[in-house]
C-alpha positions in Angstrom: -16.3 7.4 -11.4 -12.9 6.2 -12.6 -10.5 8.6 -14.0 -8.9 8.3 -17.5 -5.9 6.2 -16.5 -8.3 3.3 -15.5 -9.2 2.3 -19.0 -11.1 -0.9 -18.5 -12.4 -3.3 -15.8 -12.3 -7.0 -15.5 -15.3 -7.9 -13.5 -15.1 -11.7 -13.1 -13.3 -14.8 -14.3 -12.1 -14.4 -17.9 -10.6 -17.8 -18.4 -8.3 -18.6 -21.3 -9.6 -21.0 -23.9 -9.2 -24.6 -22.7 -8.3 -23.5 -19.1 -10.3 -24.1 -15.9 -9.4 -21.9 -13.0 -8.8 -23.7 -9.7 -6.8 -21.5 -7.4 -8.1 -23.2 -4.3 -6.1 -26.3 -5.3 -9.1 -28.7 -5.1 -8.3 -30.3 -8.4 -5.7 -30.0 -11.2 -4.2 -26.6 -11.9 -5.1 -24.8 -15.1 -3.1 -25.6 -18.2 -0.2 -23.3 -18.4 -0.3 -22.4 -14.7 2.9 -21.0 -13.1 3.0 -21.6 -9.4 3.3 -18.7 -6.9 6.7 -19.7 -5.8 8.2 -19.4 -9.3 11.5 -17.4 -9.0 10.6 -15.1 -11.8 7.8 -13.6 -9.7 8.8 -10.5 -7.8 6.9 -9.7 -4.6 6.8 -6.2 -3.1 5.1 -5.6 0.2 4.1 -7.7 3.1 3.1 -11.2 2.2 2.4 -14.3 4.3 4.5 -17.1 2.7 3.5 -19.7 5.2 2.2 -21.6 2.1 4.6 -20.6 -0.7 2.1 -21.8 -3.3 -0.6 -19.6 -1.8 0.9 -16.4 -0.3 -1.7 -14.1 1.4 -1.7 -10.3 1.6 -3.9 -7.4 2.5 -1.9 -4.1 3.0 -2.4 -1.4 0.3 -0.1 -1.0 -2.7 1.4 -4.5 -2.5 2.5 -5.7 -5.9 3.5 -8.7 -8.0 5.8 -8.2 -11.0 7.1 -10.5 -13.8 8.0 -10.6 -17.5 6.1 -12.9 -19.7 5.8 -14.0 -23.4 2.5 -13.9 -25.3 -0.6 -11.9 -25.8 -2.3 -12.5 -22.4 -1.6 -13.4 -18.8 -4.0 -14.9 -16.2 -3.9 -14.1 -12.5 -5.1 -16.7 -10.1 -6.7 -15.0 -7.0 -8.8 -16.0 -4.1 -10.4 -12.6 -3.4 -13.8 -11.2 -3.4 -13.5 -7.6 -2.2 -10.3 -6.0 -3.5 -9.4 -4.1 -6.7 -6.1 -4.1 -8.6 -4.4 -2.1 -11.3 -2.9 -4.3 -14.0 0.2 -2.6 -15.6 1.5 -3.8 -19.0 4.9 -2.5 -20.0 4.5 0.2 -17.4 1.1 1.4 -18.6 -2.0 1.0 -16.4 -4.5 -0.6 -18.7 -7.1 -2.5 -16.7 -8.7 -2.5 -13.3 -9.3 -6.0 -11.9 -12.4 -6.0 -9.8 -12.5 -9.2 -7.9 -15.8 -10.9 -7.1 -15.2 -14.6 -6.7 -12.4 -17.1 -6.6 -11.0 -17.5 -10.1 -8.8 -16.4 -12.9 -8.6 -12.8 -14.1 -7.1 -12.4 -17.5 -5.4 -9.5 -19.1 -5.4 -10.1 -22.8 -5.5 -8.5 -26.3 -1.8 -7.7 -26.2 0.7 -7.7 -29.0 2.8 -10.7 -29.4 6.3 -10.7 -27.8 7.6 -10.1 -24.3 5.8 -7.9 -21.8 6.4 -6.5 -18.3 3.5 -7.1 -16.0 2.8 -5.6 -12.6 -0.3 -6.2 -10.5 -0.8 -3.5 -7.8 -3.4 -3.7 -5.0 -5.5 -0.5 -5.1 -7.6 -1.1 -2.0 -6.7 -1.1 1.7 -6.7 -4.0 4.1 -10.3 -3.3 5.3 -11.5 -5.0 2.1 -10.0 -8.4 3.3 -7.2 -10.8 2.8 -6.4 -12.0 -0.7 -4.5 -15.1 -1.8 -2.3 -15.4 -4.9 -2.0 -18.8 -6.6 0.1 -18.0 -9.6 -0.2 -17.0 -13.2 -1.6 -18.7 -16.3 0.3 -18.3 -19.6 -0.5 -19.3 -23.2 0.8 -22.6 -24.4 4.5 -22.5 -25.3 5.3 -19.4 -23.4 7.1 -18.7 -20.1 7.8 -16.2 -17.4 11.1 -14.3 -17.6 12.9 -12.5 -14.8 11.5 -9.0 -14.1 13.6 -5.9 -13.9 15.4 -5.6 -10.6 13.6 -3.7 -7.9 15.1 -0.2 -7.1 17.9 -0.2 -4.7 16.4 2.6 -2.7 13.6 1.7 -0.2 11.0 3.8 1.6 8.2 2.6 3.9 5.2 4.8 4.6 3.3 4.3 7.8 0.0 6.2 7.9 -3.8 6.3 7.8 -6.5 6.8 5.1 -4.4 9.5 3.4 -1.6 7.0 2.8 -4.2 4.4 1.6 -5.5 6.8 -1.1 -9.0 6.7 0.4 -11.4 8.1 -2.1 -8.7 9.8 -4.1 -10.3 9.1 -7.5 -13.6 10.7 -6.6 -14.8 13.9 -8.1 -17.1 14.6 -5.2 -16.6 14.4 -1.5 -20.0 12.7 -1.1 -19.5 9.0 -1.8 -22.0 6.3 -1.2 -20.7 3.3 0.8 -20.9 1.1 -2.3 -18.7 3.6 -4.3 -15.7 3.9 -2.0 -14.0 0.7 -3.0 -13.9 1.7 -6.7 -12.7 5.2 -5.9 -9.7 4.2 -3.8 -6.2 4.0 -5.5 -3.3 3.5 -3.1 -0.8 3.6 -6.0 -1.7 7.3 -6.6 -1.4 8.3 -2.9 1.4 10.5 -1.7 3.6 7.6 -0.6 4.0 5.7 -3.9 4.1 9.0 -5.8 7.0 10.2 -3.6 8.8 6.9 -4.0 8.5 6.9 -7.7 9.7 10.4 -7.9 12.8 9.3 -6.0 13.4 6.1 -7.8 12.6 4.0 -4.8 10.7 0.8 -4.0 8.0 1.6 -1.4 5.8 -0.2 1.1 2.6 1.3 2.4 1.8 0.1 5.9 -1.3 2.1 6.5 -4.9 1.6 7.7 -7.8 4.0 7.4 -9.1 5.4 10.6 -6.1 4.5 12.7 -4.1 6.9 14.8 -0.9 6.9 16.7 -2.7 6.2 20.0 -6.4 7.1 19.3 -8.4 5.7 16.4 -11.2 7.5 14.6 -14.5 7.2 16.5 -13.1 5.3 19.5 -14.9 6.3 22.7 -11.7 5.9 24.6 -8.8 8.5 24.4 -6.3 5.7 24.0 -7.3 2.8 21.6 -6.5 -0.8 22.2 -5.2 -1.4 18.6 -3.9 1.8 17.0 -1.5 1.8 14.1 1.7 0.9 16.1 -0.1 -2.3 17.3 -0.8 -3.3 13.7 2.7 -2.6 12.6 4.1 -5.9 13.8 1.7 -7.9 11.7 2.3 -9.5 8.3 -1.4 -9.1 7.6 -3.4 -6.2 9.1 -6.4 -8.5 9.5 -4.6 -11.2 11.4 -2.5 -11.0 14.5 -0.3 -13.8 13.2 2.1 -14.5 11.7 4.4 -11.7 13.0 6.2 -9.7 10.4 9.8 -10.6 9.8 11.5 -7.2 9.8 14.8 -8.6 8.6 13.5 -9.5 5.1 13.2 -6.0 3.8 15.2 -3.1 5.3 14.1 0.4 4.3 16.5 3.3 3.9 13.8 5.6 5.2 10.5 5.3 7.0 7.9 8.1 6.7 5.5 8.3 9.6 2.4 10.4 9.0 0.0 9.7 11.8 -2.0 11.8 14.2 -4.8 13.2 12.2 -7.3 10.6 13.5 -6.0 11.1 17.0 -7.5 14.5 17.1 -10.4 14.2 14.8 -13.0 12.7 17.1 -13.3 13.1 20.9 -12.1 12.1 23.4 -8.7 13.3 22.3 -5.6 11.7 23.9 -3.6 13.9 26.2 -0.4 15.5 25.0 1.5 13.2 27.3 -0.2 10.0 25.9 0.3 11.1 22.3 4.0 12.0 22.7 4.7 8.9 24.8 3.0 6.7 22.2 5.0 8.4 19.4 8.3 8.0 21.3 7.6 4.3 21.8 6.8 3.9 18.1 10.1 5.5 17.1 11.9 3.2 19.5 10.1 0.2 17.8 11.3 1.4 14.4 14.8 1.9 15.6 14.9 -1.5 17.2 14.0 -3.1 13.9 15.9 -0.8 11.6 19.0 0.5 13.4 20.2 2.8 10.7 17.0 3.9 9.1 16.2 7.6 8.7 12.8 8.3 10.2 10.7 11.2 8.9 7.9 12.4 11.2 5.3 14.3 9.2 2.6 16.8 10.2 0.5 19.3 8.5 1.0 23.0 9.3 -1.3 24.2 12.1 -2.7 20.9 13.2 -3.0 20.0 16.9 -0.4 17.3 16.6 2.2 19.6 14.9 3.8 20.8 18.1 3.5 17.4 19.7 5.3 15.6 16.8 8.0 18.4 16.8 8.5 17.8 20.5 9.0 14.1 20.0 11.6 14.7 17.3 13.4 17.3 19.3 13.6 14.8 22.3 14.9 12.1 20.0 17.6 14.4 18.6 18.5 15.5 22.1 18.9 11.9 23.2 21.5 11.4 20.4 19.3 10.1 17.5 20.1 12.5 14.7 18.3 10.2 12.1 14.9 11.4 13.2 13.6 14.4 11.3 10.5 16.6 11.5 8.7 17.4 8.2 5.8 19.9 7.8 3.5 19.9 4.8 0.7 22.1 3.7 -2.8 20.6 3.9 -4.2 20.5 0.4 -7.4 22.3 1.5 -8.4 23.2 -2.1 -8.2 19.6 -3.3 -10.6 17.8 -1.0 -13.1 16.3 -3.4 -12.0 12.8 -2.4 -14.6 10.7 -0.6 -15.5 12.2 2.8 -13.4 15.3 2.0 -10.1 13.4 1.6 -7.5 14.7 -0.8 -8.2 13.9 -4.5 -5.5 12.9 -6.9 -4.3 16.5 -7.3 -4.1 16.9 -3.5 -2.2 13.6 -3.2 0.3 14.8 -5.8 0.7 18.2 -4.0 1.6 16.3 -0.8 4.1 14.2 -2.7 5.6 17.3 -4.3 6.3 18.6 -0.8 7.5 15.4 0.7 9.8 14.2 -2.0 12.3 17.1 -1.9 12.5 16.8 1.9 13.3 13.1 1.7 15.7 13.6 -1.2 17.7 16.3 0.6 18.0 14.4 3.8 18.9 11.1 2.1 21.3 12.7 -0.3 19.5 11.2 -3.3 
């Protein structure tokens, strides 16, 4: 079930009159097509720009923003598994549900200039998408979008950060329902960032741990979240991510729940060593970033994370901080007993003041 903010769904190609979608580039582009490398398109998140006319992406909450003239805008996507929120003038109006290669059009708007933002609702497990540009009405053009916020926060996490099942009203979700009920934009990370006036990136993957992934029969997994962190695309080991192209002011690490959710658990030593190495990786790429290491009160990992932070501080890194939050135990109607929208908001309400105070924002 979609909640009230998701007003409508675009299920398949809704092609503008006289236009033929061809995002794969096998023929002529649609009339009015604006290429993906147009300078008036603002990208937020990790994108693979190996082909600047067809950037690829898969992490949750990545977004595209622009300003345009006219009563409609078409989005050229090669994607068959992900969902997106389409924002017009800051208001979420339509949910784009991809099903095939094609053009997805947001229309019926008043004439004039509009701000447009496309935000990926779903996590990377739904596959890699490719953006091929926008399609505008004849005689109209893209305009520069508003500048991105100067403050920057990255959130590194698991299914909680992905917004897994957060729009559900029942913890029991069939497999074919989960995609429609996931909204990363309303998870605690983007909520926290918006409360603080910051641009955010969500580098998170459901089921991943700091050293042990959910359901792994081994106590230490081959590819936990830190191993994915160096990737531009979660679903592809190459290309490597260029950490110089977007430097965050703060990184929030909220990992460990999956490490101790299914047996065999990692040892305290393995967990703390893995966490220490991940902090070192963050510090190597972002020398001045403030790192927030988050845990819920009372969880197995709480004392372990606290130990890692204390050790980092003792070693001279004062920019590593431990943050405790309360588990939203009365708001777990999200799929498979994950936090619902209210629970995600409660988490953001606790996290935002901690980040704001530490950052002096």
